[in-house]
C-alpha positions in Angstrom: 0.0 0.0 -0.1 1.4 3.4 -1.0 1.4 6.2 1.5 3.1 9.5 1.8 5.0 10.9 4.8 6.2 14.5 5.3 9.9 15.0 4.8 11.7 16.3 7.8 15.4 16.1 9.3 14.1 13.5 11.6 12.5 11.0 9.0 14.4 8.0 8.9 14.9 8.1 5.0 15.8 11.8 5.0 19.2 11.1 3.5 17.9 8.9 0.7 15.2 11.5 -0.2 18.2 14.2 -0.4 20.1 11.9 -2.3 17.4 11.1 -4.8 16.6 14.7 -5.3 20.2 15.5 -6.1 20.6 12.6 -8.6 17.1 12.6 -10.4 17.1 16.4 -11.4 19.7 18.1 -13.5 21.6 21.0 -11.5 19.9 23.6 -13.5 16.4 22.7 -12.7 16.9 22.1 -8.9 15.8 24.7 -6.4 18.1 24.6 -3.2 17.0 21.8 -1.1 17.1 23.9 2.1 14.5 26.0 0.5 12.2 23.2 -0.4 12.4 22.0 3.5 11.5 25.6 4.4 8.7 26.0 2.3 7.3 22.8 3.0 6.8 24.0 6.6 4.2 26.4 5.3 0.7 25.9 3.9 1.9 26.3 0.2 3.8 23.1 -0.2 3.9 19.4 0.8 7.3 17.4 0.7 6.6 13.9 0.9 8.8 10.7 1.2 6.8 7.8 -0.6 6.7 4.3 0.8 5.3 1.1 -0.5 4.1 -0.4 2.7 7.2 0.4 4.9 9.7 0.3 2.0 10.8 4.0 1.0 10.5 4.3 -2.9 10.6 7.8 -3.8 9.7 11.5 -3.2 7.1 14.1 -4.3 7.1 18.0 -3.9 3.8 19.7 -4.4 3.0 23.4 -4.3 -0.6 24.0 -3.4 -3.1 26.8 -3.8 -6.6 26.3 -2.9 -8.0 23.8 -5.8 -4.6 23.7 -7.6 -1.8 21.2 -7.2 1.7 21.6 -9.0 3.7 18.5 -8.9 7.2 20.3 -8.9 9.5 17.2 -8.1 8.7 13.7 -8.5 11.0 11.0 -8.5 11.0 7.1 -7.9 14.0 5.4 -6.6 16.1 3.9 -9.6 15.8 0.4 -8.1 12.0 0.7 -8.2 11.8 2.2 -11.6 10.1 0.0 -14.4 7.8 -2.1 -12.2 4.7 -0.2 -12.6 4.9 1.6 -9.1 5.0 5.2 -10.5 1.5 4.8 -12.0 0.3 3.6 -8.5 1.9 6.3 -6.9 0.4 9.0 -8.9 -3.0 7.4 -8.6 -2.6 7.7 -4.7 -1.3 11.1 -5.2 -4.5 11.9 -7.0 -6.6 10.6 -4.2 -4.7 12.5 -1.5 -5.7 15.8 -3.5 -9.2 14.5 -4.7 -11.5 17.1 -6.1 -8.4 19.5 -7.1 -6.6 20.1 -10.4 -3.1 18.7 -10.6 -0.5 19.7 -13.0 3.2 19.2 -13.7 5.7 20.5 -16.1 7.9 18.2 -18.4 10.8 19.0 -20.6 9.6 20.1 -24.1 8.7 16.9 -26.2 8.9 19.0 -29.5 12.5 20.3 -28.9 14.3 19.1 -32.0 17.9 18.8 -30.8 17.5 17.5 -27.3 19.9 15.0 -26.4 17.1 13.1 -24.4 14.4 13.4 -26.7 13.5 9.5 -26.2 13.5 10.0 -22.4 11.2 12.8 -22.9 8.8 11.2 -24.9 8.7 8.3 -22.6 7.9 10.5 -19.6 5.1 12.3 -21.6 3.3 8.7 -22.5 4.0 7.8 -18.9 2.0 10.7 -17.7 -0.7 10.2 -20.4 -0.9 6.6 -18.8 -1.3 8.2 -15.3 -4.5 10.5 -16.7 -2.7 13.5 -17.5 -3.2 15.6 -20.6 -1.2 18.0 -22.4 -2.4 21.5 -22.0 -1.9 24.4 -24.5 0.5 26.2 -22.3 4.3 26.6 -21.5 5.7 27.2 -18.2 9.1 29.3 -18.0 11.0 28.8 -14.8 14.5 30.2 -14.4 14.8 31.0 -18.2 13.9 27.0 -18.9 10.5 26.3 -20.8 8.5 23.3 -20.0 5.2 21.7 -21.5 2.3 21.6 -18.9 0.4 18.3 -18.2 -2.8 18.5 -16.2 -5.3 16.1 -14.6 -8.9 17.3 -13.5 -8.8 20.2 -16.0 -6.8 22.8 -17.4 -4.8 25.5 -15.3 -5.4 28.9 -15.7 -2.1 30.7 -16.3 -3.2 33.4 -14.0 -3.8 30.8 -11.3 0.0 29.5 -11.7 1.6 33.0 -11.7 -0.2 33.9 -8.5 0.4 30.7 -6.9 4.3 30.9 -7.6 4.4 34.6 -6.4 2.7 33.5 -3.4 5.0 30.5 -3.1 8.3 32.4 -3.8 7.3 35.5 -1.8 7.6 39.2 -2.8 11.4 39.3 -2.5 12.4 35.9 -4.1 9.9 36.3 -7.1 11.8 39.3 -8.1 14.8 37.1 -8.5 13.5 34.0 -9.6 11.4 34.4 -12.7 8.3 31.9 -13.4 5.4 32.3 -15.7 3.0 30.3 -17.5 1.5 31.3 -21.1 -1.0 29.8 -23.3 0.0 28.9 -26.8 -1.5 26.6 -29.6 -0.3 22.9 -30.0 
């Protein structure tokens, strides 16, 4: 059975969560880990270690605002990948936030010269299998452009922009630029 436990420094698998975070995401896409920990102590973010029964298998970090949930980081440990557990985890996550719109950002799938084009398509198809669909929008975070996938309905760019300003705070939002814009697929 999948369960989610809040990530704290006292969590038995804290070190594993931190190591997975640093190994699963490119440096250019990573927020400082201390910032994720700090923000998850507030109402605007949830940082979970993911367990299959009592076995730690991954992490998920979500920014929340009312009826919208942004899956900011999601990773399954390398040993557990490829066994279908990722779909099960996202189904449980959707149950955890039942009735809310959930969205995530993925690397652009139509970027022609991407060195990991096959991996990008694989991720895209994975999220489709999990019930997510591509929205006609792009997210730009720290000068990197992402495609948007949603579950439970489309996300209004104004909602995203407002949520991120709230999450980052007045000072940080001046230094870290984030924006969602609609476009035609």
